[in-house]
Backbone bond lengths (Angstrom), bond angles and torsions (degrees), N, CA, C in turn:
res aa  C-N    CA-C-N  psi(-1)  N-CA   C-N-CA  omega(-1)  CA-C   N-CA-C  phi
1 M - - - 1.530 - - 1.423 111.75 -
2 A 1.314 118.84 -39.52 1.489 122.60 -176.68 1.570 107.80 -61.62
3 V 1.266 115.55 -40.73 1.459 120.26 178.90 1.568 111.40 -59.37
4 L 1.306 112.68 -45.55 1.445 120.33 177.64 1.484 115.79 -60.26
5 Q 1.378 114.06 -40.57 1.474 122.21 179.89 1.520 110.46 -66.38
6 Q 1.286 118.51 -28.13 1.400 123.94 177.54 1.604 115.94 -77.73
7 S 1.292 109.80 -16.33 1.527 114.43 -177.44 1.473 112.62 -69.06
8 P 1.328 116.58 137.43 1.497 123.69 179.20 1.549 108.10 -58.29
9 W 1.306 118.66 -39.55 1.467 118.98 175.72 1.465 114.16 -57.49
10 Y 1.341 112.42 -45.85 1.509 117.74 -176.66 1.522 108.43 -61.57
11 Q 1.384 112.66 -43.59 1.503 115.85 -177.18 1.596 111.43 -62.97
12 Q 1.308 113.30 -42.73 1.464 120.18 -179.59 1.592 110.21 -60.26
13 I 1.370 113.53 -48.01 1.503 117.93 178.57 1.489 107.70 -62.84
14 L 1.313 122.14 -41.88 1.411 122.91 -178.21 1.613 110.07 -64.48
15 E 1.304 118.91 -42.23 1.408 121.41 177.26 1.523 112.26 -63.35
16 E 1.282 115.52 -41.16 1.621 118.25 178.06 1.532 106.26 -65.40
17 G 1.256 120.35 -43.81 1.388 119.34 179.84 1.536 112.76 -62.49
18 V 1.251 118.99 -40.21 1.473 121.48 174.08 1.568 110.95 -60.93
19 K 1.282 117.06 -44.04 1.452 120.74 179.50 1.526 111.56 -63.07
20 I 1.313 115.11 -40.18 1.542 119.30 -178.07 1.531 106.41 -68.55
21 G 1.300 118.45 -39.41 1.469 122.53 -177.83 1.578 109.20 -67.61
22 Q 1.308 117.40 -40.24 1.412 118.85 177.01 1.546 114.28 -62.90
23 Q 1.391 110.46 -43.67 1.494 114.14 177.81 1.530 113.20 -63.57
24 Q 1.343 116.45 -39.36 1.473 118.42 178.71 1.514 109.53 -66.43
25 G 1.369 118.07 -38.30 1.445 121.55 175.51 1.508 115.06 -58.88
26 E 1.374 114.78 -43.16 1.455 122.28 177.50 1.528 111.46 -62.61
27 K 1.327 113.65 -42.79 1.445 121.21 -179.63 1.454 109.75 -62.25
28 R 1.333 122.08 -43.27 1.463 127.05 179.57 1.521 109.30 -64.21
29 G 1.373 113.38 -43.81 1.425 114.41 178.41 1.604 117.12 -65.16
30 I 1.257 116.64 -37.05 1.339 123.84 173.34 1.545 115.81 -60.77
31 L 1.417 110.67 -48.32 1.426 116.75 171.93 1.481 117.80 -58.21
32 S 1.376 115.34 -41.14 1.409 120.92 178.76 1.552 110.86 -64.18
33 G 1.288 119.19 -38.86 1.451 122.89 177.08 1.497 111.42 -65.76
34 I 1.316 116.90 -36.57 1.469 121.54 179.26 1.541 108.65 -65.93
35 E 1.368 113.22 -45.49 1.475 119.65 179.60 1.493 114.83 -59.94
36 I 1.331 115.86 -46.45 1.397 120.07 175.52 1.567 114.34 -62.51
37 A 1.357 115.54 -43.12 1.441 117.17 178.52 1.554 111.29 -63.00
38 L 1.254 116.18 -40.99 1.515 119.01 178.83 1.521 110.86 -64.79
39 E 1.350 118.71 -37.26 1.424 120.80 -179.13 1.542 105.75 -73.52
40 L 1.238 123.26 -40.27 1.485 120.89 -178.10 1.555 111.27 -66.13
41 K 1.332 113.23 -40.87 1.462 119.75 -179.03 1.537 112.97 -71.55
42 F 1.343 117.80 -42.67 1.390 119.28 -165.36 1.570 110.40 -121.43
43 G 1.288 119.39 -1.56 1.493 123.28 -176.29 1.443 113.34 66.17
44 E 1.399 116.18 -138.51 1.513 117.27 -176.74 1.500 114.11 -65.85
45 S 1.291 120.50 -27.15 1.457 121.40 175.49 1.486 112.59 -64.77
46 G 1.370 115.18 -28.00 1.441 120.55 179.28 1.481 110.86 -70.35
47 K 1.386 117.83 -33.75 1.468 118.81 171.50 1.561 114.23 -63.62
48 D 1.321 112.25 -33.27 1.463 114.77 -177.48 1.596 110.26 -70.53
49 V 1.437 110.07 -42.13 1.411 117.48 178.87 1.663 108.79 -58.90
50 F 1.355 113.57 -42.44 1.460 115.18 -175.55 1.502 108.96 -66.31
51 S 1.338 117.72 -38.95 1.430 121.76 178.31 1.532 112.88 -57.41
52 E 1.331 114.09 -36.70 1.507 121.23 -177.98 1.502 107.58 -71.57
53 I 1.394 119.07 -48.24 1.491 121.22 -176.15 1.485 112.67 -73.89
54 N 1.356 118.13 -23.39 1.502 123.64 -176.39 1.498 111.28 -86.14
55 T 1.326 119.14 -4.89 1.451 121.77 -174.74 1.527 109.54 -84.87
56 P 1.322 121.73 126.44 1.503 120.11 179.15 1.459 111.23 -64.40
57 I 1.251 115.40 142.68 1.484 126.13 173.36 1.445 109.08 -79.99
58 N 1.348 116.29 124.35 1.512 118.53 178.00 1.501 106.58 -101.25
59 S 1.276 115.04 127.77 1.535 121.62 -177.96 1.541 107.98 -89.12
């Protein structure tokens, strides 16, 4: 395992994984902020609006 961890490929894959994880975390944080803001501004109907805008569009 130690040899694998020293591999440049392993390091590159690890770095890419960390970047992707950070981006996903940022996205979740932004969505959470939007959800809270809508709920504070519009109450229960804000939750409904968030559900609609947070639903992925299937092509």
